[in-house]
C-alpha positions as CSV (number, residue, x, y, z in Angstrom):
1,X,78.4,-11.7,28.0
2,X,79.0,-13.6,25.1
3,X,77.5,-11.5,21.9
4,X,76.5,-14.1,19.2
5,X,75.8,-12.7,15.7
6,X,73.2,-15.0,13.8
7,X,72.0,-14.4,10.3
8,X,68.6,-13.6,9.5
9,X,66.1,-16.6,9.6
10,X,65.3,-17.2,6.0
11,X,62.2,-18.8,4.9
12,X,61.7,-20.5,1.6
13,X,58.6,-22.0,0.4
14,X,58.8,-24.9,-2.6
15,X,55.5,-26.0,-3.6
16,X,55.5,-29.6,-4.0
17,X,52.7,-31.6,-5.0
18,X,50.8,-34.4,-3.4
19,X,51.7,-38.0,-4.3
20,X,49.1,-40.5,-6.0
21,X,48.5,-42.2,-2.9
22,X,48.2,-38.8,-1.0
23,X,45.5,-37.8,-3.7
24,X,43.7,-40.9,-3.3
25,X,43.4,-40.2,0.5
26,X,42.7,-36.6,0.2
27,X,39.7,-37.2,-2.1
28,X,38.7,-40.0,-0.1
29,X,38.1,-37.4,2.7
30,X,36.9,-34.8,0.7
31,X,33.8,-37.4,-0.5
32,X,33.9,-39.2,2.9
33,X,34.7,-42.5,1.2
34,X,35.0,-44.5,4.3
35,X,35.7,-47.8,2.1
36,X,39.2,-46.5,1.0
37,X,39.7,-44.6,4.8
38,X,39.0,-47.8,6.4
39,X,40.6,-50.4,4.3
40,X,40.0,-53.9,3.6
41,X,41.2,-55.0,6.9
42,X,38.1,-54.8,9.5
43,X,40.8,-55.0,12.8
44,X,42.0,-51.8,12.0
45,X,40.9,-48.7,14.0
46,X,38.2,-46.8,12.1
47,X,38.3,-43.4,10.7
48,X,36.3,-40.4,12.0
49,X,35.8,-37.4,9.7
50,X,34.5,-35.3,12.6
51,X,37.5,-32.8,11.9
52,X,38.2,-33.3,8.3
53,X,40.3,-30.5,8.1
54,X,42.7,-32.3,10.2
55,X,42.4,-35.4,8.2
56,X,43.3,-33.5,5.2
57,X,46.3,-32.1,7.0
58,X,47.4,-35.2,7.8
59,X,46.9,-36.5,4.3
60,X,49.1,-33.5,3.0
61,X,51.7,-34.4,5.4
62,X,51.8,-37.7,4.7
63,X,49.8,-40.6,3.5
64,X,50.8,-43.2,5.6
65,X,49.5,-41.2,9.1
66,X,46.1,-43.4,7.6
67,X,46.5,-47.1,8.7
68,X,44.9,-48.5,5.7
69,X,47.5,-46.6,3.8
70,X,50.6,-48.7,5.2
71,X,51.1,-51.8,2.8
72,X,52.1,-55.0,4.7
73,X,55.8,-55.6,3.1
74,X,58.3,-57.6,4.7
75,X,61.5,-56.3,2.2
76,X,62.9,-53.4,3.8
77,X,64.2,-51.8,0.8
78,X,60.7,-51.8,-1.0
79,X,59.3,-50.5,2.2
80,X,61.3,-47.9,2.2
81,X,61.0,-46.9,-1.6
82,X,57.2,-47.1,-0.8
83,X,57.9,-44.9,2.2
84,X,59.4,-42.1,0.3
85,X,57.1,-42.2,-2.9
86,X,53.9,-42.1,-0.5
87,X,54.9,-38.5,0.3
88,X,55.2,-35.8,-2.2
89,X,57.8,-33.8,-0.3
90,X,60.0,-36.8,0.4
91,X,60.4,-37.1,-3.6
92,X,62.2,-33.6,-3.6
């Protein structure tokens, strides 16, 4: 029987552009460029473009959702900078 007075929910939309890595993978998805999407390593999982809209959505969320986009870097500070720089919304 407690009364909880919550303020009304306010949603603010902040338009953010894509990073360079995201733009590269976005255009690769649209043009079905499998050389970029699959990367140089042949042991990685192959990218399937059966549902292009879902792949574009993954690209807009963060480019590192594609295995071929993740660089092999051992330095944690440099890896963190690249992780932040690869997502446009994380640069805010």
